[in-house]
C-alpha positions in Angstrom: 33.9 152.3 67.3 33.4 156.0 67.0 34.7 158.4 69.5 33.5 161.9 70.2 36.0 164.5 69.1 34.2 167.4 70.7 35.8 168.6 73.9 33.7 168.7 77.1 32.5 172.3 77.6 33.3 172.7 81.3 32.0 176.3 81.4 28.6 175.2 80.1 28.4 172.4 82.7 29.2 175.0 85.4 26.4 177.2 84.2 24.0 174.3 84.1 24.9 173.3 87.7 24.2 176.8 88.9 20.8 176.5 87.2 20.1 173.1 88.9 21.1 174.5 92.3 18.7 177.4 91.8 15.9 175.0 90.6 16.2 173.0 93.8 16.1 176.2 95.9 19.8 176.6 96.6 22.1 179.5 96.3 25.2 178.7 94.2 27.0 181.6 96.1 26.4 180.0 99.5 29.8 179.2 101.1 29.5 175.4 100.8 28.4 175.6 97.2 30.7 178.2 95.8 33.1 175.8 94.2 30.5 173.1 93.4 29.8 174.0 89.7 33.6 173.8 88.9 33.9 170.6 90.8 31.0 169.0 89.0 32.5 170.1 85.6 35.8 168.5 86.5 34.0 165.4 87.7 32.1 164.9 84.4 35.4 165.6 82.4 37.0 162.8 84.4 34.1 160.3 84.5 33.3 160.7 80.8 36.8 160.8 79.5 36.4 157.6 77.5 34.1 159.5 75.1 37.2 161.1 73.5 39.5 158.1 73.9 40.2 155.7 70.9 40.3 152.2 72.3 42.4 151.1 69.2 45.5 152.4 71.0 45.2 149.5 73.5 45.6 147.0 70.7 49.2 148.2 70.1 50.4 145.8 72.8 49.6 142.6 70.9 52.3 139.8 71.0 52.8 136.8 68.8 52.6 133.8 71.2 52.0 130.1 70.5 49.3 129.9 73.2 45.9 128.5 72.4 44.2 128.2 75.8 41.9 130.6 77.6 43.2 134.0 78.8 40.9 135.4 81.6 41.2 138.6 83.6 38.6 138.5 86.4 37.4 141.1 88.8 38.3 144.2 86.9 36.8 147.1 88.8 34.9 149.6 86.7 32.5 152.5 87.0 30.2 154.0 84.4 27.5 156.6 84.2 24.0 155.4 83.4 22.6 157.5 80.5 19.1 157.2 81.8 19.6 159.1 85.1 23.2 160.3 85.0 24.0 158.2 88.1 26.9 155.8 88.4 26.9 152.1 88.2 29.8 150.3 89.7 31.0 146.8 89.5 33.4 144.2 88.2 34.2 143.0 84.7 35.4 139.5 83.8 37.0 139.4 80.3 38.3 136.3 78.5 39.4 135.3 75.1 40.8 132.2 73.3 43.7 133.4 71.3 44.7 132.3 67.8 48.5 133.1 67.9 48.4 136.6 69.4 47.8 137.7 72.9 47.2 141.1 74.4 49.2 142.7 77.2 47.1 142.0 80.3 46.7 145.6 81.5 45.2 146.4 78.1 42.1 144.3 78.9 41.5 146.5 81.9 42.2 149.6 79.8 39.7 148.5 77.2 37.0 148.1 79.9 37.8 151.6 81.3 37.7 153.2 77.8 34.2 152.0 77.1 33.0 152.4 80.7 33.9 156.0 81.0 31.1 157.1 78.7 27.3 157.6 79.1 26.3 153.9 79.0 23.9 151.1 79.6 25.4 148.0 81.1 24.1 145.9 78.3 25.7 148.1 75.6 28.9 148.3 77.6 29.1 144.5 77.8 28.6 144.1 74.0 31.1 146.9 73.2 33.9 145.3 75.1 33.2 141.9 73.6 32.8 143.1 70.0 35.9 145.3 70.3 38.2 142.4 71.4 36.6 140.0 68.9 37.2 142.4 66.0 40.6 143.6 67.2 42.3 140.4 68.2 40.4 137.9 65.9 40.4 135.2 68.7 38.5 131.9 68.6 36.1 133.4 71.1 35.5 136.2 73.6 33.5 136.1 76.8 32.6 139.2 78.9 30.5 139.2 82.1 29.8 142.4 84.0 28.3 142.6 87.5 27.3 146.0 88.8 25.2 147.8 91.3 23.2 150.7 89.8 22.7 153.8 91.9 19.5 154.6 89.9 18.0 151.4 91.4 19.7 151.5 94.9 19.2 155.1 96.0 16.1 156.2 94.1 13.1 154.6 92.5 12.6 151.1 93.8 15.5 151.5 96.3 17.0 148.0 96.4 20.5 148.3 97.8 22.6 145.2 97.4 21.0 144.2 94.1 23.5 143.3 91.4 22.8 143.3 87.6 24.7 140.7 85.6 25.1 140.9 81.8 27.1 138.7 79.5 28.3 138.7 75.9 29.7 135.5 74.3 31.3 135.5 70.9 32.8 132.8 68.7 33.5 129.4 70.3 32.0 130.5 73.6 28.7 131.0 71.9 28.8 128.0 69.6 30.3 125.3 71.8 28.5 124.4 75.1 31.6 122.8 76.6 33.7 125.9 76.0 30.9 128.1 77.3 30.6 126.0 80.5 34.4 126.0 80.9 34.8 129.8 80.7 31.8 130.5 82.9 33.1 128.1 85.6 36.5 129.8 85.5 34.9 133.2 85.8 32.9 132.1 88.9 35.4 129.7 90.4 35.6 130.1 94.2 32.5 132.3 94.4 29.2 131.6 96.2 
């Protein structure tokens, strides 16, 4: 997993926002817009902070544990920026793995999701990145990741279908090979839902 070492150029973003405002017929010096270029630069620095974050640091909280049943963290809120329109997609991640003698601190699963989500993304790639990272880093028997998200590029522009939710999944190891294990993990992820 490569990370971008280049720092976000906030000054360049500010200049670009001034140009965008001018292109849509606005005056960046108007009272309500005076601070907007700086706010937008700070927003992008925050929203895309995962581009400079190494997810390996989250694997430092691995513990030896004689536990060989499913570990599942459901309903992890996340937001990301769609690389096609630079609009957010927002949703929930469900992340599970079947350990082989080591377990990860539970908060680290959420931090791994955040690290990959806070980049320019597609939901499909984000799903695979989380699953592959956990599979490579923990070497479990299997990993299952399901993301559910609403995409602004579909709900407020284009086809304009608010309420639609995109679901993506990535199954690795035993969850891919064994239908019983796959059914078990998916039923646990969706237990109690409509």
